[in-house]
LUMMAR-127528 format. One record per residue: residue number from 0; residue in three letters; x, y, z negated of N, C-alpha, C, O in turn. Coordinates in steps of 0.2 Angstrom, whole numbers, plus 5000, padded with zeros to 4 digits. Example, Ala and Ser with C-alpha at 12.3 -4.5 7.8 and 13.67 -1.06 7.14 Angstrom:
REM residues 2
+-----+-----+------+------+------+------+------+------+------+------+------+------+------+------+
:   i :  aa :  n.X :  n.Y :  n.Z : ca.X : ca.Y : ca.Z :  c.X :  c.Y :  c.Z :  o.X :  o.Y :  o.Z :
+-----+-----+------+------+------+------+------+------+------+------+------+------+------+------+
:   0 : ALA : 5066 : 4972 : 4961 : 5062 : 4978 : 4961 : 5066 : 4984 : 4961 : 5071 : 4983 : 4958 :
:   1 : SER : 5064 : 4989 : 4965 : 5068 : 4995 : 4964 : 5064 : 5000 : 4961 : 5067 : 5006 : 4960 :
+-----+-----+------+------+------+------+------+------+------+------+------+------+------+------+
***
This chain:
REM residues 99
+-----+-----+------+------+------+------+------+------+------+------+------+------+------+------+
:   i :  aa :  n.X :  n.Y :  n.Z : ca.X : ca.Y : ca.Z :  c.X :  c.Y :  c.Z :  o.X :  o.Y :  o.Z :
+-----+-----+------+------+------+------+------+------+------+------+------+------+------+------+
:   0 : MET : 4728 : 4951 : 5526 : 4722 : 4948 : 5524 : 4722 : 4940 : 5526 : 4725 : 4938 : 5531 :
:   1 : THR : 4719 : 4936 : 5522 : 4719 : 4929 : 5522 : 4714 : 4927 : 5527 : 4708 : 4929 : 5527 :
:   2 : LYS : 4716 : 4922 : 5532 : 4711 : 4920 : 5537 : 4707 : 4914 : 5534 : 4709 : 4910 : 5530 :
:   3 : THR : 4700 : 4915 : 5535 : 4695 : 4910 : 5533 : 4696 : 4904 : 5538 : 4695 : 4905 : 5544 :
:   4 : GLU : 4696 : 4898 : 5535 : 4696 : 4892 : 5540 : 4690 : 4888 : 5538 : 4687 : 4889 : 5533 :
:   5 : THR : 4689 : 4883 : 5543 : 4683 : 4879 : 5542 : 4685 : 4872 : 5542 : 4690 : 4870 : 5545 :
:   6 : TYR : 4681 : 4868 : 5539 : 4682 : 4860 : 5539 : 4675 : 4857 : 5538 : 4671 : 4859 : 5534 :
:   7 : THR : 4674 : 4852 : 5542 : 4667 : 4849 : 5542 : 4669 : 4841 : 5540 : 4673 : 4838 : 5543 :
:   8 : TYR : 4665 : 4839 : 5535 : 4666 : 4832 : 5533 : 4659 : 4828 : 5535 : 4654 : 4831 : 5533 :
:   9 : ILE : 4660 : 4823 : 5538 : 4654 : 4819 : 5540 : 4655 : 4812 : 5536 : 4659 : 4808 : 5538 :
:  10 : PRO : 4650 : 4810 : 5532 : 4651 : 4804 : 5528 : 4650 : 4798 : 5533 : 4647 : 4798 : 5539 :
:  11 : ARG : 4653 : 4792 : 5532 : 4653 : 4786 : 5536 : 4646 : 4784 : 5537 : 4642 : 4785 : 5533 :
:  12 : LYS : 4644 : 4782 : 5543 : 4638 : 4780 : 5545 : 4635 : 4774 : 5542 : 4630 : 4773 : 5541 :
:  13 : ASP : 4640 : 4770 : 5540 : 4639 : 4763 : 5536 : 4638 : 4764 : 5529 : 4636 : 4759 : 5525 :
:  14 : ILE : 4638 : 4770 : 5526 : 4637 : 4771 : 5519 : 4630 : 4774 : 5518 : 4628 : 4779 : 5521 :
:  15 : ASP : 4626 : 4771 : 5513 : 4620 : 4774 : 5511 : 4620 : 4780 : 5507 : 4622 : 4779 : 5501 :
:  16 : THR : 4619 : 4786 : 5510 : 4620 : 4792 : 5506 : 4615 : 4797 : 5509 : 4613 : 4796 : 5515 :
:  17 : CYS : 4612 : 4802 : 5505 : 4608 : 4807 : 5508 : 4611 : 4812 : 5512 : 4607 : 4815 : 5516 :
:  18 : LYS : 4617 : 4813 : 5512 : 4620 : 4819 : 5515 : 4623 : 4817 : 5522 : 4625 : 4812 : 5523 :
:  19 : VAL : 4622 : 4822 : 5526 : 4624 : 4821 : 5533 : 4630 : 4824 : 5535 : 4635 : 4822 : 5538 :
:  20 : SER : 4632 : 4830 : 5532 : 4638 : 4834 : 5533 : 4639 : 4839 : 5527 : 4635 : 4841 : 5524 :
:  21 : PHE : 4646 : 4840 : 5526 : 4648 : 4845 : 5522 : 4652 : 4850 : 5526 : 4657 : 4848 : 5529 :
:  22 : ASP : 4650 : 4856 : 5526 : 4654 : 4862 : 5530 : 4657 : 4867 : 5525 : 4653 : 4870 : 5522 :
:  23 : PHE : 4663 : 4867 : 5525 : 4667 : 4871 : 5521 : 4670 : 4877 : 5524 : 4672 : 4876 : 5530 :
:  24 : GLU : 4670 : 4883 : 5521 : 4674 : 4888 : 5523 : 4679 : 4889 : 5517 : 4677 : 4890 : 5512 :
:  25 : TYR : 4685 : 4890 : 5519 : 4690 : 4891 : 5514 : 4696 : 4895 : 5516 : 4697 : 4897 : 5522 :
:  26 : ILE : 4700 : 4897 : 5511 : 4706 : 4901 : 5512 : 4712 : 4897 : 5508 : 4710 : 4893 : 5504 :
:  27 : GLU : 4718 : 4899 : 5511 : 4723 : 4896 : 5507 : 4728 : 4902 : 5504 : 4730 : 4906 : 5508 :
:  28 : GLU : 4729 : 4901 : 5498 : 4733 : 4906 : 5495 : 4738 : 4903 : 5490 : 4736 : 4899 : 5486 :
:  29 : ASP : 4744 : 4904 : 5491 : 4750 : 4902 : 5487 : 4749 : 4894 : 5487 : 4750 : 4891 : 5481 :
:  30 : GLY : 4748 : 4891 : 5492 : 4747 : 4883 : 5492 : 4741 : 4880 : 5489 : 4740 : 4874 : 5489 :
:  31 : LYS : 4736 : 4885 : 5487 : 4730 : 4882 : 5484 : 4724 : 4884 : 5489 : 4724 : 4889 : 5492 :
:  32 : ILE : 4720 : 4879 : 5490 : 4714 : 4879 : 5494 : 4708 : 4882 : 5490 : 4707 : 4879 : 5485 :
:  33 : ILE : 4705 : 4887 : 5492 : 4700 : 4890 : 5488 : 4694 : 4890 : 5493 : 4694 : 4893 : 5498 :
:  34 : ILE : 4688 : 4887 : 5490 : 4682 : 4886 : 5494 : 4678 : 4893 : 5494 : 4677 : 4895 : 5488 :
:  35 : LYS : 4677 : 4895 : 5499 : 4673 : 4902 : 5499 : 4665 : 4900 : 5500 : 4661 : 4904 : 5498 :
:  36 : GLU : 4664 : 4895 : 5504 : 4657 : 4893 : 5505 : 4657 : 4886 : 5507 : 4661 : 4883 : 5510 :
:  37 : LEU : 4651 : 4883 : 5504 : 4650 : 4876 : 5506 : 4642 : 4875 : 5508 : 4638 : 4877 : 5505 :
:  38 : THR : 4641 : 4872 : 5514 : 4634 : 4871 : 5516 : 4634 : 4864 : 5517 : 4638 : 4860 : 5521 :
:  39 : VAL : 4629 : 4861 : 5514 : 4628 : 4854 : 5514 : 4621 : 4852 : 5518 : 4616 : 4855 : 5516 :
:  40 : ASP : 4622 : 4848 : 5523 : 4616 : 4846 : 5526 : 4614 : 4839 : 5524 : 4618 : 4834 : 5525 :
:  41 : GLY : 4608 : 4838 : 5522 : 4605 : 4832 : 5520 : 4598 : 4830 : 5523 : 4594 : 4834 : 5522 :
:  42 : GLU : 4598 : 4824 : 5526 : 4591 : 4822 : 5528 : 4586 : 4821 : 5523 : 4580 : 4822 : 5524 :
:  43 : ARG : 4589 : 4818 : 5518 : 4585 : 4815 : 5512 : 4588 : 4818 : 5506 : 4593 : 4821 : 5506 :
:  44 : GLY : 4584 : 4817 : 5500 : 4587 : 4819 : 5494 : 4585 : 4825 : 5492 : 4581 : 4829 : 5496 :
:  45 : CYS : 4587 : 4827 : 5486 : 4585 : 4834 : 5483 : 4589 : 4840 : 5486 : 4595 : 4839 : 5486 :
:  46 : ILE : 4585 : 4845 : 5488 : 4589 : 4851 : 5490 : 4593 : 4854 : 5484 : 4598 : 4858 : 5486 :
:  47 : GLY : 4590 : 4853 : 5478 : 4594 : 4856 : 5472 : 4601 : 4853 : 5472 : 4605 : 4857 : 5470 :
:  48 : HIS : 4602 : 4847 : 5474 : 4609 : 4845 : 5474 : 4614 : 4848 : 5478 : 4619 : 4850 : 5477 :
:  49 : ASN : 4611 : 4850 : 5484 : 4615 : 4854 : 5489 : 4617 : 4861 : 5486 : 4623 : 4863 : 5487 :
:  50 : LYS : 4612 : 4864 : 5483 : 4613 : 4871 : 5480 : 4618 : 4870 : 5474 : 4623 : 4874 : 5474 :
:  51 : THR : 4617 : 4865 : 5470 : 4622 : 4864 : 5464 : 4629 : 4863 : 5467 : 4633 : 4866 : 5464 :
:  52 : MET : 4630 : 4859 : 5471 : 4636 : 4857 : 5474 : 4640 : 4863 : 5477 : 4646 : 4865 : 5476 :
:  53 : SER : 4636 : 4867 : 5481 : 4638 : 4873 : 5484 : 4641 : 4878 : 5478 : 4646 : 4881 : 5479 :
:  54 : LEU : 4637 : 4879 : 5473 : 4638 : 4884 : 5468 : 4644 : 4881 : 5464 : 4648 : 4885 : 5461 :
:  55 : LEU : 4645 : 4875 : 5463 : 4650 : 4872 : 5459 : 4657 : 4873 : 5462 : 4662 : 4875 : 5458 :
:  56 : VAL : 4658 : 4873 : 5469 : 4664 : 4874 : 5472 : 4666 : 4881 : 5474 : 4671 : 4883 : 5476 :
:  57 : LYS : 4661 : 4885 : 5475 : 4661 : 4892 : 5477 : 4667 : 4896 : 5473 : 4666 : 4897 : 5467 :
:  58 : ASP : 4672 : 4899 : 5477 : 4677 : 4903 : 5474 : 4681 : 4899 : 5469 : 4685 : 4902 : 5465 :
:  59 : ARG : 4682 : 4892 : 5470 : 4686 : 4888 : 5466 : 4691 : 4885 : 5470 : 4691 : 4884 : 5476 :
:  60 : VAL : 4697 : 4883 : 5466 : 4703 : 4880 : 5469 : 4701 : 4873 : 5469 : 4700 : 4870 : 5464 :
:  61 : VAL : 4702 : 4870 : 5475 : 4700 : 4863 : 5476 : 4705 : 4858 : 5471 : 4702 : 4854 : 5468 :
:  62 : GLN : 4711 : 4860 : 5471 : 4716 : 4856 : 5467 : 4714 : 4856 : 5460 : 4717 : 4852 : 5456 :
:  63 : GLU : 4710 : 4861 : 5458 : 4709 : 4862 : 5450 : 4702 : 4859 : 5449 : 4700 : 4859 : 5443 :
:  64 : LEU : 4698 : 4856 : 5454 : 4691 : 4854 : 5452 : 4692 : 4847 : 5449 : 4696 : 4843 : 5450 :
:  65 : PRO : 4687 : 4845 : 5445 : 4687 : 4839 : 5441 : 4685 : 4833 : 5446 : 4679 : 4830 : 5445 :
:  66 : LEU : 4689 : 4831 : 5451 : 4686 : 4826 : 5456 : 4685 : 4819 : 5452 : 4680 : 4816 : 5454 :
:  67 : ASP : 4689 : 4817 : 5448 : 4688 : 4811 : 5444 : 4681 : 4811 : 5441 : 4677 : 4806 : 5442 :
:  68 : GLU : 4679 : 4816 : 5437 : 4673 : 4816 : 5434 : 4667 : 4816 : 5439 : 4662 : 4813 : 5438 :
:  69 : LEU : 4668 : 4820 : 5444 : 4663 : 4821 : 5449 : 4661 : 4814 : 5453 : 4656 : 4813 : 5454 :
:  70 : SER : 4667 : 4810 : 5454 : 4666 : 4804 : 5457 : 4662 : 4799 : 5453 : 4660 : 4793 : 5455 :
:  71 : GLU : 4662 : 4800 : 5446 : 4658 : 4795 : 5442 : 4651 : 4796 : 5442 : 4647 : 4791 : 5440 :
:  72 : ALA : 4648 : 4801 : 5444 : 4641 : 4802 : 5445 : 4638 : 4797 : 5450 : 4639 : 4797 : 5456 :
:  73 : GLY : 4633 : 4793 : 5447 : 4630 : 4787 : 5451 : 4624 : 4790 : 5454 : 4622 : 4795 : 5454 :
:  74 : CYS : 4621 : 4785 : 5458 : 4615 : 4786 : 5462 : 4611 : 4780 : 5463 : 4615 : 4775 : 5463 :
:  75 : ARG : 4605 : 4780 : 5465 : 4602 : 4774 : 5467 : 4604 : 4772 : 5474 : 4604 : 4766 : 5476 :
:  76 : ARG : 4607 : 4776 : 5478 : 4610 : 4775 : 5484 : 4617 : 4772 : 5483 : 4620 : 4772 : 5478 :
:  77 : GLU : 4620 : 4770 : 5488 : 4627 : 4767 : 5488 : 4632 : 4772 : 5486 : 4637 : 4771 : 5482 :
:  78 : SER : 4631 : 4778 : 5488 : 4636 : 4784 : 5487 : 4632 : 4790 : 5485 : 4628 : 4792 : 5489 :
:  79 : SER : 4633 : 4793 : 5479 : 4630 : 4799 : 5477 : 4632 : 4805 : 5480 : 4637 : 4805 : 5484 :
:  80 : CYS : 4628 : 4810 : 5479 : 4630 : 4817 : 5482 : 4637 : 4819 : 5480 : 4641 : 4821 : 5484 :
:  81 : SER : 4638 : 4818 : 5474 : 4645 : 4821 : 5471 : 4650 : 4816 : 5473 : 4656 : 4818 : 5474 :
:  82 : GLN : 4649 : 4810 : 5474 : 4654 : 4805 : 5476 : 4656 : 4807 : 5484 : 4662 : 4807 : 5485 :
:  83 : GLU : 4651 : 4809 : 5487 : 4653 : 4811 : 5494 : 4656 : 4818 : 5494 : 4660 : 4819 : 5499 :
:  84 : LEU : 4654 : 4822 : 5490 : 4658 : 4829 : 5489 : 4665 : 4827 : 5488 : 4670 : 4830 : 5491 :
:  85 : VAL : 4667 : 4823 : 5483 : 4674 : 4821 : 5481 : 4677 : 4818 : 5488 : 4683 : 4820 : 5489 :
:  86 : LYS : 4674 : 4814 : 5491 : 4677 : 4811 : 5497 : 4679 : 4817 : 5502 : 4684 : 4817 : 5505 :
:  87 : ALA : 4674 : 4822 : 5503 : 4675 : 4827 : 5507 : 4681 : 4831 : 5505 : 4685 : 4833 : 5510 :
:  88 : LEU : 4681 : 4833 : 5499 : 4687 : 4837 : 5497 : 4693 : 4834 : 5497 : 4698 : 4837 : 5499 :
:  89 : GLU : 4694 : 4827 : 5496 : 4700 : 4823 : 5496 : 4702 : 4823 : 5504 : 4708 : 4824 : 5505 :
:  90 : THR : 4697 : 4822 : 5508 : 4699 : 4821 : 5515 : 4701 : 4828 : 5518 : 4705 : 4829 : 5522 :
:  91 : MET : 4698 : 4834 : 5515 : 4700 : 4840 : 5517 : 4707 : 4842 : 5515 : 4711 : 4845 : 5519 :
:  92 : LEU : 4709 : 4840 : 5509 : 4716 : 4841 : 5507 : 4721 : 4837 : 5512 : 4726 : 4840 : 5513 :
:  93 : LYS : 4719 : 4831 : 5513 : 4724 : 4827 : 5518 : 4724 : 4830 : 5524 : 4729 : 4831 : 5527 :
:  94 : TYR : 4718 : 4832 : 5527 : 4718 : 4836 : 5534 : 4722 : 4842 : 5534 : 4726 : 4843 : 5538 :
:  95 : ARG : 4721 : 4846 : 5528 : 4725 : 4853 : 5528 : 4732 : 4852 : 5528 : 4736 : 4856 : 5531 :
:  96 : TYR : 4735 : 4847 : 5524 : 4742 : 4847 : 5523 : 4745 : 4842 : 5528 : 4751 : 4841 : 5528 :
:  97 : LYS : 4741 : 4839 : 5532 : 4744 : 4835 : 5538 : 4746 : 4840 : 5544 : 4750 : 4838 : 5548 :
:  98 : LYS : 4743 : 4846 : 5544 : 4744 : 4850 : 5550 : 4752 : 4852 : 5550 : 4754 : 4856 : 5555 :
+-----+-----+------+------+------+------+------+------+------+------+------+------+------+------+
***
């Protein structure tokens, strides 16, 4: 049985964004990282974005997600929800393969 692992991404404090943290539960199979669960904590902003992002990545392979397209979504803030999601996923990949 594949072990579920966790990873938490916290956006930089000097970036204006609604999100406080991204908590991932994932498994690795055949060198691919599969997100099993994403919990997004945001002090401000729309709760709908948190739910949408969680549904978007659930049971998906990180390496197959359209990160370039997700990073294009803008916001009135300095960094959008999806831009922070992309940073979280890219950082998670670096963290995972650095072990």
